[in-house]
N, CA and C atoms as an extended XYZ file, in Angstrom:
552
Properties=species:S:1:pos:R:3:atomname:S:1:resname:S:1:resid:I:1 pbc="F F F"
N       -14.643       82.571       17.539 N   MET     1
C       -14.989       81.212       17.858 CA  MET     1
C       -13.774       80.513       18.413 C   MET     1
N       -13.996       79.914       19.513 N   SER     2
C       -12.892       79.179       20.096 CA  SER     2
C       -13.160       77.696       19.964 C   SER     2
N       -12.134       76.990       19.712 N   SER     3
C       -12.251       75.554       19.524 CA  SER     3
C       -11.779       74.850       20.781 C   SER     3
N       -12.561       73.877       21.222 N   SER     4
C       -12.203       73.139       22.420 CA  SER     4
C       -11.403       71.862       22.074 C   SER     4
N       -11.118       71.689       20.844 N   TYR     5
C       -10.375       70.507       20.406 CA  TYR     5
C        -8.897       70.711       20.620 C   TYR     5
N        -8.251       69.689       21.216 N   GLN     6
C        -6.820       69.782       21.441 CA  GLN     6
C        -6.111       68.782       20.549 C   GLN     6
N        -5.052       69.216       20.015 N   TRP     7
C        -4.256       68.361       19.145 CA  TRP     7
C        -3.342       67.485       19.995 C   TRP     7
N        -3.299       66.158       19.638 N   LYS     8
C        -2.386       65.249       20.321 CA  LYS     8
C        -1.152       65.087       19.464 C   LYS     8
N        -0.063       64.951       20.115 N   SER     9
C         1.176       64.755       19.371 CA  SER     9
C         1.291       63.284       18.953 C   SER     9
N         2.130       63.024       17.971 N   LEU    10
C         2.341       61.660       17.488 CA  LEU    10
C         2.958       60.789       18.565 C   LEU    10
N         3.747       61.351       19.431 N   GLU    11
C         4.380       60.584       20.491 CA  GLU    11
C         3.356       60.039       21.467 C   GLU    11
N         2.306       60.833       21.768 N   ASP    12
C         1.288       60.392       22.705 CA  ASP    12
C         0.483       59.213       22.141 C   ASP    12
N         0.165       59.188       20.849 N   SER    13
C        -0.626       58.096       20.265 CA  SER    13
C         0.225       56.857       19.992 C   SER    13
N         1.538       56.973       19.890 N   ALA    14
C         2.403       55.832       19.602 CA  ALA    14
C         2.712       55.017       20.844 C   ALA    14
N         2.609       55.604       22.035 N   LYS    15
C         2.945       54.883       23.260 CA  LYS    15
C         2.042       53.675       23.506 C   LYS    15
N         0.704       53.766       23.386 N   PRO    16
C        -0.128       52.567       23.587 CA  PRO    16
C         0.158       51.482       22.538 C   PRO    16
N         0.441       51.854       21.302 N   ARG    17
C         0.769       50.877       20.256 CA  ARG    17
C         2.063       50.153       20.586 C   ARG    17
N         3.037       50.862       21.082 N   ALA    18
C         4.321       50.256       21.435 CA  ALA    18
C         4.130       49.272       22.576 C   ALA    18
N         3.304       49.597       23.558 N   LYS    19
C         3.031       48.671       24.652 CA  LYS    19
C         2.325       47.418       24.143 C   LYS    19
N         1.381       47.582       23.247 N   CYS    20
C         0.654       46.441       22.661 CA  CYS    20
C         1.611       45.563       21.855 C   CYS    20
N         2.487       46.193       21.092 N   TYR    21
C         3.464       45.447       20.296 CA  TYR    21
C         4.385       44.634       21.198 C   TYR    21
N         4.823       45.219       22.298 N   ILE    22
C         5.705       44.518       23.229 CA  ILE    22
C         4.978       43.329       23.855 C   ILE    22
N         3.701       43.495       24.198 N   CYS    23
C         2.916       42.391       24.780 CA  CYS    23
C         2.756       41.247       23.784 C   CYS    23
N         2.428       41.577       22.549 N   VAL    24
C         2.254       40.538       21.513 CA  VAL    24
C         3.581       39.840       21.255 C   VAL    24
N         4.652       40.591       21.151 N   GLN    25
C         5.972       40.014       20.897 CA  GLN    25
C         6.384       39.090       22.053 C   GLN    25
N         6.127       39.504       23.286 N   THR    26
C         6.459       38.679       24.448 CA  THR    26
C         5.648       37.385       24.439 C   THR    26
N         4.353       37.487       24.138 N   PHE    27
C         3.513       36.292       24.067 CA  PHE    27
C         4.013       35.333       22.992 C   PHE    27
N         4.345       35.837       21.809 N   CYS    28
C         4.838       34.988       20.720 CA  CYS    28
C         6.155       34.312       21.099 C   CYS    28
N         7.040       35.032       21.733 N   ASN    29
C         8.320       34.455       22.156 CA  ASN    29
C         8.109       33.348       23.183 C   ASN    29
N         7.239       33.595       24.183 N   LEU    30
C         6.956       32.575       25.188 CA  LEU    30
C         6.296       31.338       24.563 C   LEU    30
N         5.391       31.563       23.634 N   PHE    31
C         4.735       30.442       22.944 CA  PHE    31
C         5.749       29.639       22.130 C   PHE    31
N         6.662       30.313       21.455 N   ALA    32
C         7.695       29.620       20.680 CA  ALA    32
C         8.600       28.801       21.593 C   ALA    32
N         8.974       29.346       22.728 N   ILE    33
C         9.815       28.616       23.689 CA  ILE    33
C         9.061       27.396       24.209 C   ILE    33
N         7.779       27.573       24.530 N   PHE    34
C         6.970       26.449       25.001 CA  PHE    34
C         6.898       25.347       23.938 C   PHE    34
N         6.675       25.706       22.680 N   MET    35
C         6.568       24.714       21.616 CA  MET    35
C         7.889       23.977       21.405 C   MET    35
N         8.987       24.670       21.511 N   ILE    36
C        10.294       24.015       21.362 CA  ILE    36
C        10.516       23.022       22.493 C   ILE    36
N        10.233       23.449       23.725 N   VAL    37
C        10.392       22.556       24.874 CA  VAL    37
C         9.444       21.367       24.744 C   VAL    37
N         8.198       21.604       24.346 N   PHE    38
C         7.224       20.527       24.180 CA  PHE    38
C         7.685       19.533       23.119 C   PHE    38
N         8.164       20.039       21.991 N   THR    39
C         8.586       19.173       20.890 CA  THR    39
C         9.819       18.359       21.253 C   THR    39
N        10.756       18.948       21.939 N   ILE    40
C        12.017       18.266       22.232 CA  ILE    40
C        11.925       17.385       23.468 C   ILE    40
N        11.215       17.825       24.494 N   VAL    41
C        11.244       17.113       25.773 CA  VAL    41
C         9.963       16.318       26.025 C   VAL    41
N         8.823       16.955       25.988 N   ILE    42
C         7.583       16.333       26.440 CA  ILE    42
C         7.001       15.371       25.407 C   ILE    42
N         6.910       15.763       24.133 N   PHE    43
C         6.273       14.933       23.112 CA  PHE    43
C         6.917       13.554       22.981 C   PHE    43
N         8.244       13.423       22.893 N   PRO    44
C         8.821       12.074       22.774 CA  PRO    44
C         8.466       11.162       23.950 C   PRO    44
N         8.407       11.702       25.151 N   ILE    45
C         8.068       10.895       26.325 CA  ILE    45
C         6.621       10.423       26.241 C   ILE    45
N         5.712       11.337       25.929 N   VAL    46
C         4.290       10.984       25.827 CA  VAL    46
C         4.066       10.014       24.675 C   VAL    46
N         4.690       10.249       23.531 N   PHE    47
C         4.519        9.383       22.365 CA  PHE    47
C         5.045        7.982       22.650 C   PHE    47
N         6.204        7.878       23.252 N   LYS    48
C         6.777        6.573       23.580 CA  LYS    48
C         5.880        5.818       24.548 C   LYS    48
N         5.330        6.512       25.522 N   ASP    49
C         4.433        5.880       26.485 CA  ASP    49
C         3.169        5.367       25.796 C   ASP    49
N         2.571        6.184       24.919 N   LEU    50
C         1.370        5.753       24.202 CA  LEU    50
C         1.647        4.553       23.299 C   LEU    50
N         2.738        4.592       22.570 N   VAL    51
C         3.069        3.485       21.671 CA  VAL    51
C         3.339        2.214       22.463 C   VAL    51
N         4.079        2.323       23.552 N   SER    52
C         4.425        1.126       24.318 CA  SER    52
C         3.203        0.499       24.974 C   SER    52
N         2.181        1.287       25.299 N   THR    53
C         0.987        0.706       25.907 CA  THR    53
C        -0.017        0.220       24.879 C   THR    53
N        -0.049        0.794       23.685 N   GLN    54
C        -1.063        0.445       22.698 CA  GLN    54
C        -0.625       -0.610       21.696 C   GLN    54
N         0.652       -0.765       21.442 N   VAL    55
C         1.115       -1.620       20.358 CA  VAL    55
C         1.748       -2.921       20.853 C   VAL    55
N         1.825       -3.114       22.123 N   VAL    56
C         2.431       -4.329       22.654 CA  VAL    56
C         1.575       -5.526       22.259 C   VAL    56
N         2.219       -6.575       21.746 N   LEU    57
C         1.503       -7.776       21.341 CA  LEU    57
C         1.385       -8.728       22.527 C   LEU    57
N         0.357       -8.522       23.313 N   THR    58
C         0.073       -9.447       24.404 CA  THR    58
C        -1.314      -10.021       24.186 C   THR    58
N        -1.475      -11.262       24.529 N   ASN    59
C        -2.723      -11.965       24.300 CA  ASN    59
C        -3.877      -11.243       24.990 C   ASN    59
N        -4.962      -11.044       24.241 N   GLY    60
C        -6.144      -10.396       24.783 CA  GLY    60
C        -6.272       -8.933       24.438 C   GLY    60
N        -5.250       -8.313       23.852 N   THR    61
C        -5.349       -6.901       23.479 CA  THR    61
C        -5.870       -6.780       22.054 C   THR    61
N        -6.377       -5.606       21.722 N   LEU    62
C        -6.906       -5.356       20.385 CA  LEU    62
C        -5.813       -5.488       19.328 C   LEU    62
N        -4.614       -4.985       19.634 N   SER    63
C        -3.529       -5.077       18.652 CA  SER    63
C        -3.133       -6.535       18.413 C   SER    63
N        -3.197       -7.376       19.435 N   PHE    64
C        -2.867       -8.796       19.260 CA  PHE    64
C        -3.919       -9.485       18.395 C   PHE    64
N        -5.192       -9.175       18.635 N   ASP    65
C        -6.266       -9.768       17.821 CA  ASP    65
C        -6.153       -9.333       16.363 C   ASP    65
N        -5.836       -8.056       16.126 N   GLN    66
C        -5.657       -7.579       14.749 CA  GLN    66
C        -4.435       -8.213       14.095 C   GLN    66
N        -3.415       -8.476       14.871 N   TRP    67
C        -2.208       -9.103       14.344 CA  TRP    67
C        -2.474      -10.568       13.996 C   TRP    67
N        -3.267      -11.262       14.817 N   LEU    68
C        -3.564      -12.676       14.558 CA  LEU    68
C        -4.324      -12.863       13.254 C   LEU    68
N        -5.344      -12.064       13.039 N   ALA    69
C        -6.176      -12.170       11.835 CA  ALA    69
C        -6.439      -10.764       11.306 C   ALA    69
N        -5.559      -10.237       10.447 N   PRO    70
C        -5.732       -8.876        9.929 CA  PRO    70
C        -7.044       -8.737        9.168 C   PRO    70
N        -7.759       -7.642        9.414 N   THR    71
C        -9.052       -7.440        8.769 CA  THR    71
C        -9.041       -6.573        7.515 C   THR    71
N        -8.045       -5.726        7.271 N   PRO    72
C        -8.126       -4.924        6.046 CA  PRO    72
C        -8.111       -5.818        4.812 C   PRO    72
N        -8.943       -5.444        3.859 N   ALA    73
C        -9.041       -6.237        2.633 CA  ALA    73
C        -7.790       -6.044        1.783 C   ALA    73
N        -7.176       -7.167        1.433 N   ILE    74
C        -6.022       -7.162        0.542 CA  ILE    74
C        -6.454       -7.898       -0.717 C   ILE    74
N        -6.287       -7.267       -1.869 N   PHE    75
C        -6.705       -7.882       -3.125 CA  PHE    75
C        -5.493       -8.138       -4.008 C   PHE    75
N        -5.501       -9.266       -4.669 N   LYS    76
C        -4.554       -9.569       -5.736 CA  LYS    76
C        -5.337       -9.427       -7.036 C   LYS    76
N        -4.796       -8.666       -7.944 N   ILE    77
C        -5.452       -8.425       -9.227 CA  ILE    77
C        -4.648       -9.133      -10.301 C   ILE    77
N        -5.326       -9.993      -11.060 N   VAL    78
C        -4.650      -10.805      -12.067 CA  VAL    78
C        -5.277      -10.526      -13.431 C   VAL    78
N        -4.433      -10.232      -14.398 N   THR    79
C        -4.860      -10.122      -15.787 CA  THR    79
C        -4.167      -11.231      -16.561 C   THR    79
N        -4.949      -12.006      -17.298 N   VAL    80
C        -4.422      -13.134      -18.062 CA  VAL    80
C        -4.401      -12.727      -19.537 C   VAL    80
N        -3.317      -13.084      -20.231 N   TYR    81
C        -3.203      -12.791      -21.656 CA  TYR    81
C        -3.403      -14.079      -22.434 C   TYR    81
N        -4.514      -14.140      -23.151 N   ASN    82
C        -4.910      -15.305      -23.913 CA  ASN    82
C        -4.271      -15.261      -25.310 C   ASN    82
N        -3.640      -16.363      -25.704 N   VAL    83
C        -3.077      -16.469      -27.051 CA  VAL    83
C        -4.203      -16.928      -27.967 C   VAL    83
N        -4.589      -16.066      -28.909 N   THR    84
C        -5.750      -16.376      -29.751 CA  THR    84
C        -5.382      -17.147      -31.018 C   THR    84
N        -4.109      -17.175      -31.391 N   ASN    85
C        -3.693      -17.866      -32.616 CA  ASN    85
C        -2.664      -18.955      -32.276 C   ASN    85
N        -3.082      -19.971      -31.554 N   THR    86
C        -2.155      -21.007      -31.084 CA  THR    86
C        -1.525      -21.789      -32.224 C   THR    86
N        -2.287      -22.067      -33.280 N   ALA    87
C        -1.729      -22.832      -34.407 CA  ALA    87
C        -0.615      -22.039      -35.080 C   ALA    87
N        -0.804      -20.757      -35.260 N   ASN    88
C         0.196      -19.909      -35.889 CA  ASN    88
C         1.446      -19.806      -35.010 C   ASN    88
N         1.264      -19.712      -33.685 N   VAL    89
C         2.402      -19.622      -32.761 CA  VAL    89
C         3.174      -20.941      -32.760 C   VAL    89
N         2.470      -22.069      -32.812 N   SER    90
C         3.135      -23.377      -32.847 CA  SER    90
C         3.994      -23.522      -34.097 C   SER    90
N         3.592      -22.847      -35.170 N   ALA    91
C         4.355      -22.898      -36.412 CA  ALA    91
C         5.471      -21.862      -36.438 C   ALA    91
N         5.627      -21.093      -35.354 N   GLY    92
C         6.715      -20.116      -35.276 CA  GLY    92
C         6.288      -18.690      -35.516 C   GLY    92
N         4.977      -18.411      -35.618 N   GLY    93
C         4.496      -17.056      -35.874 CA  GLY    93
C         4.411      -16.210      -34.614 C   GLY    93
N         4.099      -14.954      -34.823 N   GLN    94
C         3.938      -14.018      -33.707 CA  GLN    94
C         2.590      -14.252      -33.023 C   GLN    94
N         2.562      -14.222      -31.693 N   PRO    95
C         1.286      -14.424      -31.005 CA  PRO    95
C         0.410      -13.175      -31.048 C   PRO    95
N        -0.879      -13.405      -31.078 N   ILE    96
C        -1.861      -12.334      -30.922 CA  ILE    96
C        -2.491      -12.546      -29.545 C   ILE    96
N        -2.353      -11.531      -28.687 N   LEU    97
C        -2.789      -11.667      -27.305 CA  LEU    97
C        -4.072      -10.885      -27.049 C   LEU    97
N        -4.916      -11.468      -26.227 N   GLN    98
C        -6.157      -10.835      -25.796 CA  GLN    98
C        -6.134      -10.783      -24.268 C   GLN    98
N        -6.287       -9.597      -23.704 N   ALA    99
C        -6.269       -9.448      -22.246 CA  ALA    99
C        -7.614       -9.876      -21.670 C   ALA    99
N        -7.572      -10.779      -20.691 N   LEU   100
C        -8.777      -11.204      -19.977 CA  LEU   100
C        -8.646      -10.754      -18.525 C   LEU   100
N        -9.658      -10.107      -18.035 N   GLY   101
C        -9.619       -9.678      -16.643 CA  GLY   101
C        -9.845       -8.200      -16.549 C   GLY   101
N        -9.560       -7.642      -15.440 N   PRO   102
C        -8.822       -8.192      -14.308 CA  PRO   102
C        -9.701       -9.074      -13.420 C   PRO   102
N        -9.088      -10.116      -12.888 N   TYR   103
C        -9.712      -10.989      -11.909 CA  TYR   103
C        -9.256      -10.526      -10.530 C   TYR   103
N       -10.193      -10.367       -9.619 N   TYR   104
C        -9.871       -9.926       -8.264 CA  TYR   104
C        -9.958      -11.115       -7.308 C   TYR   104
N        -8.894      -11.322       -6.549 N   PHE   105
C        -8.855      -12.368       -5.540 CA  PHE   105
C        -8.595      -11.706       -4.194 C   PHE   105
N        -9.440      -12.018       -3.211 N   ARG   106
C        -9.258      -11.476       -1.858 CA  ARG   106
C        -8.284      -12.365       -1.115 C   ARG   106
N        -7.284      -11.733       -0.510 N   GLU   107
C        -6.268      -12.465        0.243 CA  GLU   107
C        -6.645      -12.484        1.716 C   GLU   107
N        -6.566      -13.655        2.310 N   TYR   108
C        -6.806      -13.811        3.742 CA  TYR   108
C        -5.506      -14.269        4.390 C   TYR   108
N        -5.234      -13.735        5.578 N   ARG   109
C        -4.034      -14.117        6.333 CA  ARG   109
C        -4.436      -14.467        7.750 C   ARG   109
N        -3.725      -15.442        8.291 N   GLU   110
C        -3.975      -15.838        9.665 CA  GLU   110
C        -2.677      -16.346       10.269 C   GLU   110
N        -2.391      -15.919       11.487 N   ARG   111
C        -1.209      -16.425       12.195 CA  ARG   111
C        -1.604      -17.718       12.900 C   ARG   111
N        -0.791      -18.746       12.763 N   VAL   112
C        -1.078      -20.049       13.364 CA  VAL   112
C         0.123      -20.503       14.191 C   VAL   112
N        -0.120      -21.449       15.083 N   ASN   113
C         0.921      -22.002       15.955 CA  ASN   113
C         1.683      -20.896       16.685 C   ASN   113
N         0.949      -19.970       17.277 N   VAL   114
C         1.558      -18.833       17.973 CA  VAL   114
C         2.073      -19.310       19.330 C   VAL   114
N         3.347      -19.048       19.596 N   GLN   115
C         3.968      -19.407       20.863 CA  GLN   115
C         4.751      -18.211       21.383 C   GLN   115
N         4.536      -17.902       22.646 N   VAL   116
C         5.278      -16.822       23.292 CA  VAL   116
C         6.291      -17.469       24.223 C   VAL   116
N         7.565      -17.261       23.920 N   LEU   117
C         8.656      -17.801       24.728 CA  LEU   117
C         9.501      -16.634       25.216 C   LEU   117
N         9.399      -16.352       26.510 N   GLU   118
C        10.092      -15.225       27.131 CA  GLU   118
C         9.747      -13.939       26.381 C   GLU   118
N        10.728      -13.298       25.747 N   ASP   119
C        10.470      -12.058       25.007 CA  ASP   119
C        10.376      -12.289       23.509 C   ASP   119
N        10.182      -13.538       23.089 N   GLN   120
C        10.128      -13.861       21.656 CA  GLN   120
C         8.751      -14.393       21.301 C   GLN   120
N         8.372      -14.134       20.072 N   LEU   121
C         7.089      -14.572       19.548 CA  LEU   121
C         7.347      -15.437       18.320 C   LEU   121
N         6.923      -16.695       18.369 N   TRP   122
C         7.102      -17.634       17.264 CA  TRP   122
C         5.736      -17.919       16.656 C   TRP   122
N         5.689      -17.937       15.318 N   PHE   123
C         4.398      -18.179       14.664 CA  PHE   123
C         4.619      -18.629       13.231 C   PHE   123
N         3.568      -19.184       12.662 N   GLY   124
C         3.517      -19.489       11.233 CA  GLY   124
C         2.414      -18.646       10.620 C   GLY   124
N         2.446      -18.475        9.314 N   GLU   125
C         1.415      -17.677        8.666 CA  GLU   125
C         0.716      -18.512        7.603 C   GLU   125
N        -0.595      -18.509        7.680 N   LYS   126
C        -1.420      -19.210        6.687 CA  LYS   126
C        -2.039      -18.142        5.787 C   LYS   126
N        -1.913      -18.332        4.476 N   LYS   127
C        -2.398      -17.348        3.516 CA  LYS   127
C        -3.193      -18.078        2.440 C   LYS   127
N        -4.377      -17.571        2.108 N   TRP   128
C        -5.162      -18.173        1.043 CA  TRP   128
C        -5.942      -17.083        0.301 C   TRP   128
N        -6.401      -17.448       -0.896 N   TYR   129
C        -7.078      -16.504       -1.777 CA  TYR   129
C        -8.447      -17.052       -2.161 C   TYR   129
N        -9.413      -16.140       -2.260 N   GLU   130
C       -10.744      -16.501       -2.731 CA  GLU   130
C       -11.124      -15.538       -3.843 C   GLU   130
N       -11.709      -16.090       -4.912 N   PHE   131
C       -12.143      -15.272       -6.034 CA  PHE   131
C       -13.292      -14.366       -5.595 C   PHE   131
N       -13.209      -13.069       -5.905 N   ASP   132
C       -14.252      -12.110       -5.562 CA  ASP   132
C       -15.048      -11.786       -6.821 C   ASP   132
N       -16.154      -12.480       -6.981 N   TYR   133
C       -16.980      -12.368       -8.187 CA  TYR   133
C       -17.538      -10.951       -8.346 C   TYR   133
N       -18.031      -10.362       -7.254 N   ASN   134
C       -18.672       -9.044       -7.338 CA  ASN   134
C       -17.691       -7.943       -7.719 C   ASN   134
N       -16.497       -7.947       -7.161 N   THR   135
C       -15.515       -6.919       -7.503 CA  THR   135
C       -15.004       -7.116       -8.924 C   THR   135
N       -14.801       -8.359       -9.328 N   THR   136
C       -14.322       -8.633      -10.677 CA  THR   136
C       -15.306       -8.140      -11.723 C   THR   136
N       -16.575       -8.354      -11.487 N   ASN   137
C       -17.598       -8.030      -12.484 CA  ASN   137
C       -18.353       -6.744      -12.161 C   ASN   137
N       -17.783       -5.877      -11.360 N   ALA   138
C       -18.468       -4.649      -10.956 CA  ALA   138
C       -18.644       -3.676      -12.117 C   ALA   138
N       -17.725       -3.650      -13.062 N   ASN   139
C       -17.764       -2.657      -14.141 CA  ASN   139
C       -18.176       -3.254      -15.480 C   ASN   139
N       -19.028       -4.254      -15.459 N   LEU   140
C       -19.468       -4.861      -16.716 CA  LEU   140
C       -20.360       -3.895      -17.482 C   LEU   140
N       -20.187       -3.867      -18.782 N   THR   141
C       -21.079       -3.090      -19.636 CA  THR   141
C       -22.164       -4.031      -20.156 C   THR   141
N       -23.206       -3.464      -20.715 N   ASN   142
C       -24.300       -4.289      -21.232 CA  ASN   142
C       -23.785       -5.222      -22.322 C   ASN   142
N       -24.138       -6.492      -22.219 N   GLY   143
C       -23.711       -7.467      -23.203 CA  GLY   143
C       -22.384       -8.116      -22.891 C   GLY   143
N       -21.688       -7.659      -21.850 N   SER   144
C       -20.407       -8.264      -21.483 CA  SER   144
C       -20.639       -9.591      -20.780 C   SER   144
N       -19.723      -10.514      -21.000 N   VAL   145
C       -19.802      -11.818      -20.353 CA  VAL   145
C       -19.105      -11.718      -19.002 C   VAL   145
N       -19.768      -12.165      -17.917 N   PRO   146
C       -19.105      -12.113      -16.602 CA  PRO   146
C       -17.854      -12.985      -16.578 C   PRO   146
N       -16.843      -12.515      -15.860 N   LEU   147
C       -15.592      -13.248      -15.753 CA  LEU   147
C       -15.670      -14.242      -14.599 C   LEU   147
N       -15.175      -15.446      -14.843 N   ASP   148
C       -15.109      -16.476      -13.809 CA  ASP   148
C       -13.900      -17.351      -14.117 C   ASP   148
N       -12.873      -17.363      -13.258 N   PRO   149
C       -11.654      -18.106      -13.589 CA  PRO   149
C       -11.859      -19.618      -13.650 C   PRO   149
N       -12.950      -20.111      -13.101 N   ILE   150
C       -13.209      -21.553      -13.164 CA  ILE   150
C       -13.826      -21.921      -14.510 C   ILE   150
N       -14.663      -21.057      -15.057 N   LYS   151
C       -15.351      -21.353      -16.321 CA  LYS   151
C       -14.607      -20.831      -17.552 C   LYS   151
N       -13.808      -19.779      -17.387 N   ASP   152
C       -13.111      -19.188      -18.533 CA  ASP   152
C       -12.017      -20.122      -19.031 C   ASP   152
N       -11.885      -20.213      -20.343 N   VAL   153
C       -10.859      -21.044      -20.971 CA  VAL   153
C        -9.900      -20.107      -21.699 C   VAL   153
N        -8.604      -20.285      -21.440 N   PHE   154
C        -7.612      -19.447      -22.100 CA  PHE   154
C        -6.329      -20.239      -22.282 C   PHE   154
N        -5.525      -19.798      -23.242 N   THR   155
C        -4.230      -20.407      -23.527 CA  THR   155
C        -3.160      -19.364      -23.257 C   THR   155
N        -2.151      -19.739      -22.463 N   THR   156
C        -1.075      -18.816      -22.148 CA  THR   156
C         0.269      -19.482      -22.412 C   THR   156
N         1.312      -18.689      -22.339 N   PHE   157
C         2.659      -19.212      -22.460 CA  PHE   157
C         3.120      -19.760      -21.119 C   PHE   157
N         3.935      -20.793      -21.158 N   ASN   158
C         4.632      -21.262      -19.966 CA  ASN   158
C         5.904      -20.417      -19.893 C   ASN   158
N         5.893      -19.413      -19.028 N   LEU   159
C         6.993      -18.444      -19.001 CA  LEU   159
C         8.318      -19.073      -18.598 C   LEU   159
N         8.282      -20.084      -17.741 N   ALA   160
C         9.525      -20.762      -17.373 CA  ALA   160
C        10.129      -21.442      -18.607 C   ALA   160
N         9.299      -22.097      -19.382 N   TYR   161
C         9.751      -22.768      -20.604 CA  TYR   161
C        10.268      -21.748      -21.618 C   TYR   161
N         9.560      -20.639      -21.777 N   VAL   162
C         9.986      -19.593      -22.719 CA  VAL   162
C        11.332      -19.008      -22.272 C   VAL   162
N        11.522      -18.830      -20.970 N   GLY   163
C        12.790      -18.305      -20.461 CA  GLY   163
C        13.946      -19.235      -20.737 C   GLY   163
N        13.734      -20.530      -20.545 N   VAL   164
C        14.787      -21.513      -20.834 CA  VAL   164
C        15.097      -21.511      -22.330 C   VAL   164
N        14.068      -21.500      -23.155 N   ALA   165
C        14.278      -21.492      -24.605 CA  ALA   165
C        15.022      -20.235      -25.037 C   ALA   165
N        14.702      -19.094      -24.437 N   TYR   166
C        15.384      -17.854      -24.783 CA  TYR   166
C        16.855      -17.925      -24.400 C   TYR   166
N        17.147      -18.433      -23.201 N   ASN   167
C        18.544      -18.562      -22.780 CA  ASN   167
C        19.316      -19.521      -23.673 C   ASN   167
N        18.655      -20.554      -24.150 N   LEU   168
C        19.327      -21.481      -25.059 CA  LEU   168
C        19.607      -20.828      -26.409 C   LEU   168
N        18.728      -19.961      -26.862 N   THR   169
C        18.979      -19.289      -28.143 CA  THR   169
C        20.169      -18.346      -28.039 C   THR   169
N        20.402      -17.808      -26.883 N   ILE   170
C        21.542      -16.907      -26.697 CA  ILE   170
C        22.842      -17.706      -26.636 C   ILE   170
N        22.817      -18.831      -25.895 N   SER   171
C        24.064      -19.543      -25.650 CA  SER   171
C        24.256      -20.792      -26.518 C   SER   171
N        23.245      -21.266      -27.183 N   GLY   172
C        23.375      -22.540      -27.889 CA  GLY   172
C        23.034      -22.443      -29.356 C   GLY   172
N        23.033      -23.596      -29.964 N   THR   173
C        22.700      -23.678      -31.387 CA  THR   173
C        21.253      -24.110      -31.523 C   THR   173
N        20.742      -24.061      -32.745 N   LYS   174
C        19.359      -24.439      -32.989 CA  LYS   174
C        19.115      -25.915      -32.715 C   LYS   174
N        20.103      -26.759      -32.924 N   SER   175
C        19.915      -28.184      -32.652 CA  SER   175
C        19.774      -28.439      -31.156 C   SER   175
N        20.510      -27.664      -30.333 N   GLN   176
C        20.364      -27.811      -28.882 CA  GLN   176
C        18.980      -27.341      -28.435 C   GLN   176
N        18.476      -26.286      -29.058 N   ILE   177
C        17.148      -25.777      -28.704 CA  ILE   177
C        16.095      -26.810      -29.086 C   ILE   177
N        16.226      -27.397      -30.273 N   ALA   178
C        15.258      -28.402      -30.701 CA  ALA   178
C        15.280      -29.597      -29.766 C   ALA   178
N        16.467      -30.005      -29.322 N   GLY   179
C        16.569      -31.108      -28.366 CA  GLY   179
C        15.917      -30.767      -27.048 C   GLY   179
N        16.046      -29.517      -26.595 N   ALA   180
C        15.430      -29.100      -25.348 CA  ALA   180
C        13.911      -29.045      -25.486 C   ALA   180
N        13.432      -28.611      -26.637 N   VAL   181
C        11.983      -28.540      -26.851 CA  VAL   181
C        11.395      -29.943      -26.889 C   VAL   181
N        12.049      -30.860      -27.557 N   ILE   182
C        11.526      -32.228      -27.658 CA  ILE   182
C        11.584      -32.909      -26.287 C   ILE   182
N        12.636      -32.661      -25.522 N   ALA   183
C        12.775      -33.281      -24.208 CA  ALA   183
C        11.726      -32.762      -23.230 C   ALA   183
N        11.310      -31.524      -23.427 N   ALA   184
C        10.323      -30.942      -22.516 CA  ALA   184
C         8.988      -31.545      -22.796 C   ALA   184
């Protein structure tokens, strides 16, 4: 029996793989060179051009309108600490505090008196807050009382007064503190 099968040497089968490896390596090197050139030379030019055309504050552009009256919601969250034992605190006792809140207030901003003088922009900023009832009371459990800063009654410390009294206790005598308390 004769066999018509011929054996190939390892050198013959390795030649096409070596050519493929060289092609892939060349492609990767060229791609890496292109990316380096793009990152260093082309991208900064294109990015600067896009930013300079899109972000310029000129009247009538979208960026100017967004700058005049910003639309993203900004919230101020306030938690008030109610002193529940005012008589005891007035007599010199330790306060018992109850946290009320959080109260959510939506902040609104608007640029006013906008004047463009040569390359300068002059403006004032108007800022105001509105109580957000729905966000404040979004997580109420059954039986909870809704929070409303106009209807809620609470007693708090006057922190400026407490700070002055504390500084007097450090630097002064008790008679000076009593005089400051009576004068206030």
